[in-house]
C-alpha positions in Angstrom: 7.8 2.3 42.3 5.2 2.9 39.5 4.5 6.5 38.5 1.3 7.4 36.7 0.7 10.5 34.7 -2.1 11.8 32.7 -1.7 10.9 29.0 -1.4 13.8 26.6 -2.8 12.8 23.2 -1.1 14.3 20.2 -3.6 12.8 17.7 -6.9 14.5 18.3 -8.5 14.1 14.8 -10.1 10.9 16.1 -13.4 11.0 14.3 -12.8 12.8 11.0 -9.9 13.3 8.7 -11.4 16.1 6.7 -8.9 18.8 6.0 -5.3 18.8 7.3 -4.2 16.8 10.3 -2.6 19.2 12.8 1.0 18.2 13.8 1.1 15.4 11.2 2.9 15.1 7.8 1.4 12.8 5.2 3.1 12.0 2.0 3.9 9.9 -1.1 0.8 7.8 -1.9 -1.0 8.3 1.4 -4.6 9.6 1.2 -6.9 11.2 3.8 -10.3 9.6 3.2 -13.1 10.8 5.4 -12.6 8.7 8.6 -9.4 6.8 7.7 -5.9 7.2 6.3 -5.0 5.0 3.4 -1.2 4.7 3.3 -1.3 3.0 -0.1 -4.0 1.9 -2.6 -4.1 -1.8 -3.6 -1.6 -1.4 -6.4 2.0 -2.4 -6.8 5.0 -0.2 -6.1 3.2 2.2 -3.8 4.2 3.6 -0.4 2.9 6.2 1.9 3.7 7.6 5.2 2.3 9.6 8.2 4.9 11.2 10.5 4.2 13.3 13.6 5.8 16.8 13.5 6.3 17.2 17.3 9.4 16.2 19.1 8.8 13.7 21.9 10.4 15.0 25.1 8.7 12.4 27.4 11.0 10.0 29.2 8.3 7.2 29.3 5.6 6.8 26.7 3.3 4.3 25.0 1.8 4.0 21.6 -1.4 2.3 20.6 -2.0 1.8 16.9 -5.0 0.3 15.3 -4.8 -0.6 11.7 -6.3 -2.7 9.0 -4.5 -4.3 6.0 -6.8 -5.2 3.2 -6.8 -5.7 -0.5 -7.7 -8.1 -3.4 -4.6 -10.3 -2.7 -3.3 -11.7 0.5 0.1 -10.2 1.5 2.1 -7.2 0.5 5.4 -5.8 1.7 3.9 -4.8 5.0 3.7 -1.8 7.4 6.1 -0.3 9.9 6.0 1.9 13.0 9.0 4.2 13.3 10.3 6.1 16.3 13.4 7.7 14.9 15.7 10.7 15.4 14.9 12.0 11.9 11.5 11.9 10.3 10.0 12.0 6.9 13.0 10.8 4.9 11.7 8.4 2.4 13.7 5.2 1.6 13.7 1.5 0.8 13.1 0.1 4.3 9.4 0.0 4.8 9.2 3.6 3.6 12.1 5.0 5.7 15.8 5.5 5.0 18.1 2.5 5.4 20.4 4.0 7.9 18.1 5.2 10.7 18.7 6.0 14.4 15.9 4.7 16.6 13.2 2.0 16.7 11.5 0.2 13.8 8.7 -2.3 14.2 7.9 -4.1 11.0 5.0 -6.3 10.0 6.1 -8.1 6.9 3.2 -9.8 5.0 5.0 -10.6 1.7 5.0 -14.3 0.7 8.4 -14.4 -0.9 8.3 -18.1 -2.0 4.5 -18.0 -2.8 3.9 -21.1 -0.6 2.1 -19.9 2.5 0.8 -16.6 3.9 2.7 -15.6 7.0 3.2 -12.5 9.0 6.7 -11.8 10.3 7.1 -9.2 13.1 10.6 -7.7 13.3 11.8 -5.1 15.8 15.1 -3.3 15.2 16.7 -0.8 17.7 19.8 1.1 16.6 
């Protein structure tokens, strides 16, 4: 049996990021820039985040994320989507704490051996 329900959007600032984003926490090096969020500028040793402030009490849900990774050089440490018990705790694992409870989806674009550009997608559930 498939149940359908109307989707409730939590992210309504769809066309302009002027001012604060209701229900969202933005931090570290992240910047609201007109019509986009820049998590980090094209510089080394930078990290930024955007966390939703509302608790998800839905049993079933989906997430659609559209993003663009760009810069002068190809490859960086990457980007992550987090769905965790605790939010906004900065750390060494793609901007989050190392010991997390929940889901982490990582897109790693760093060329460790400097031989070939590759994107690695990692999913961790714990």
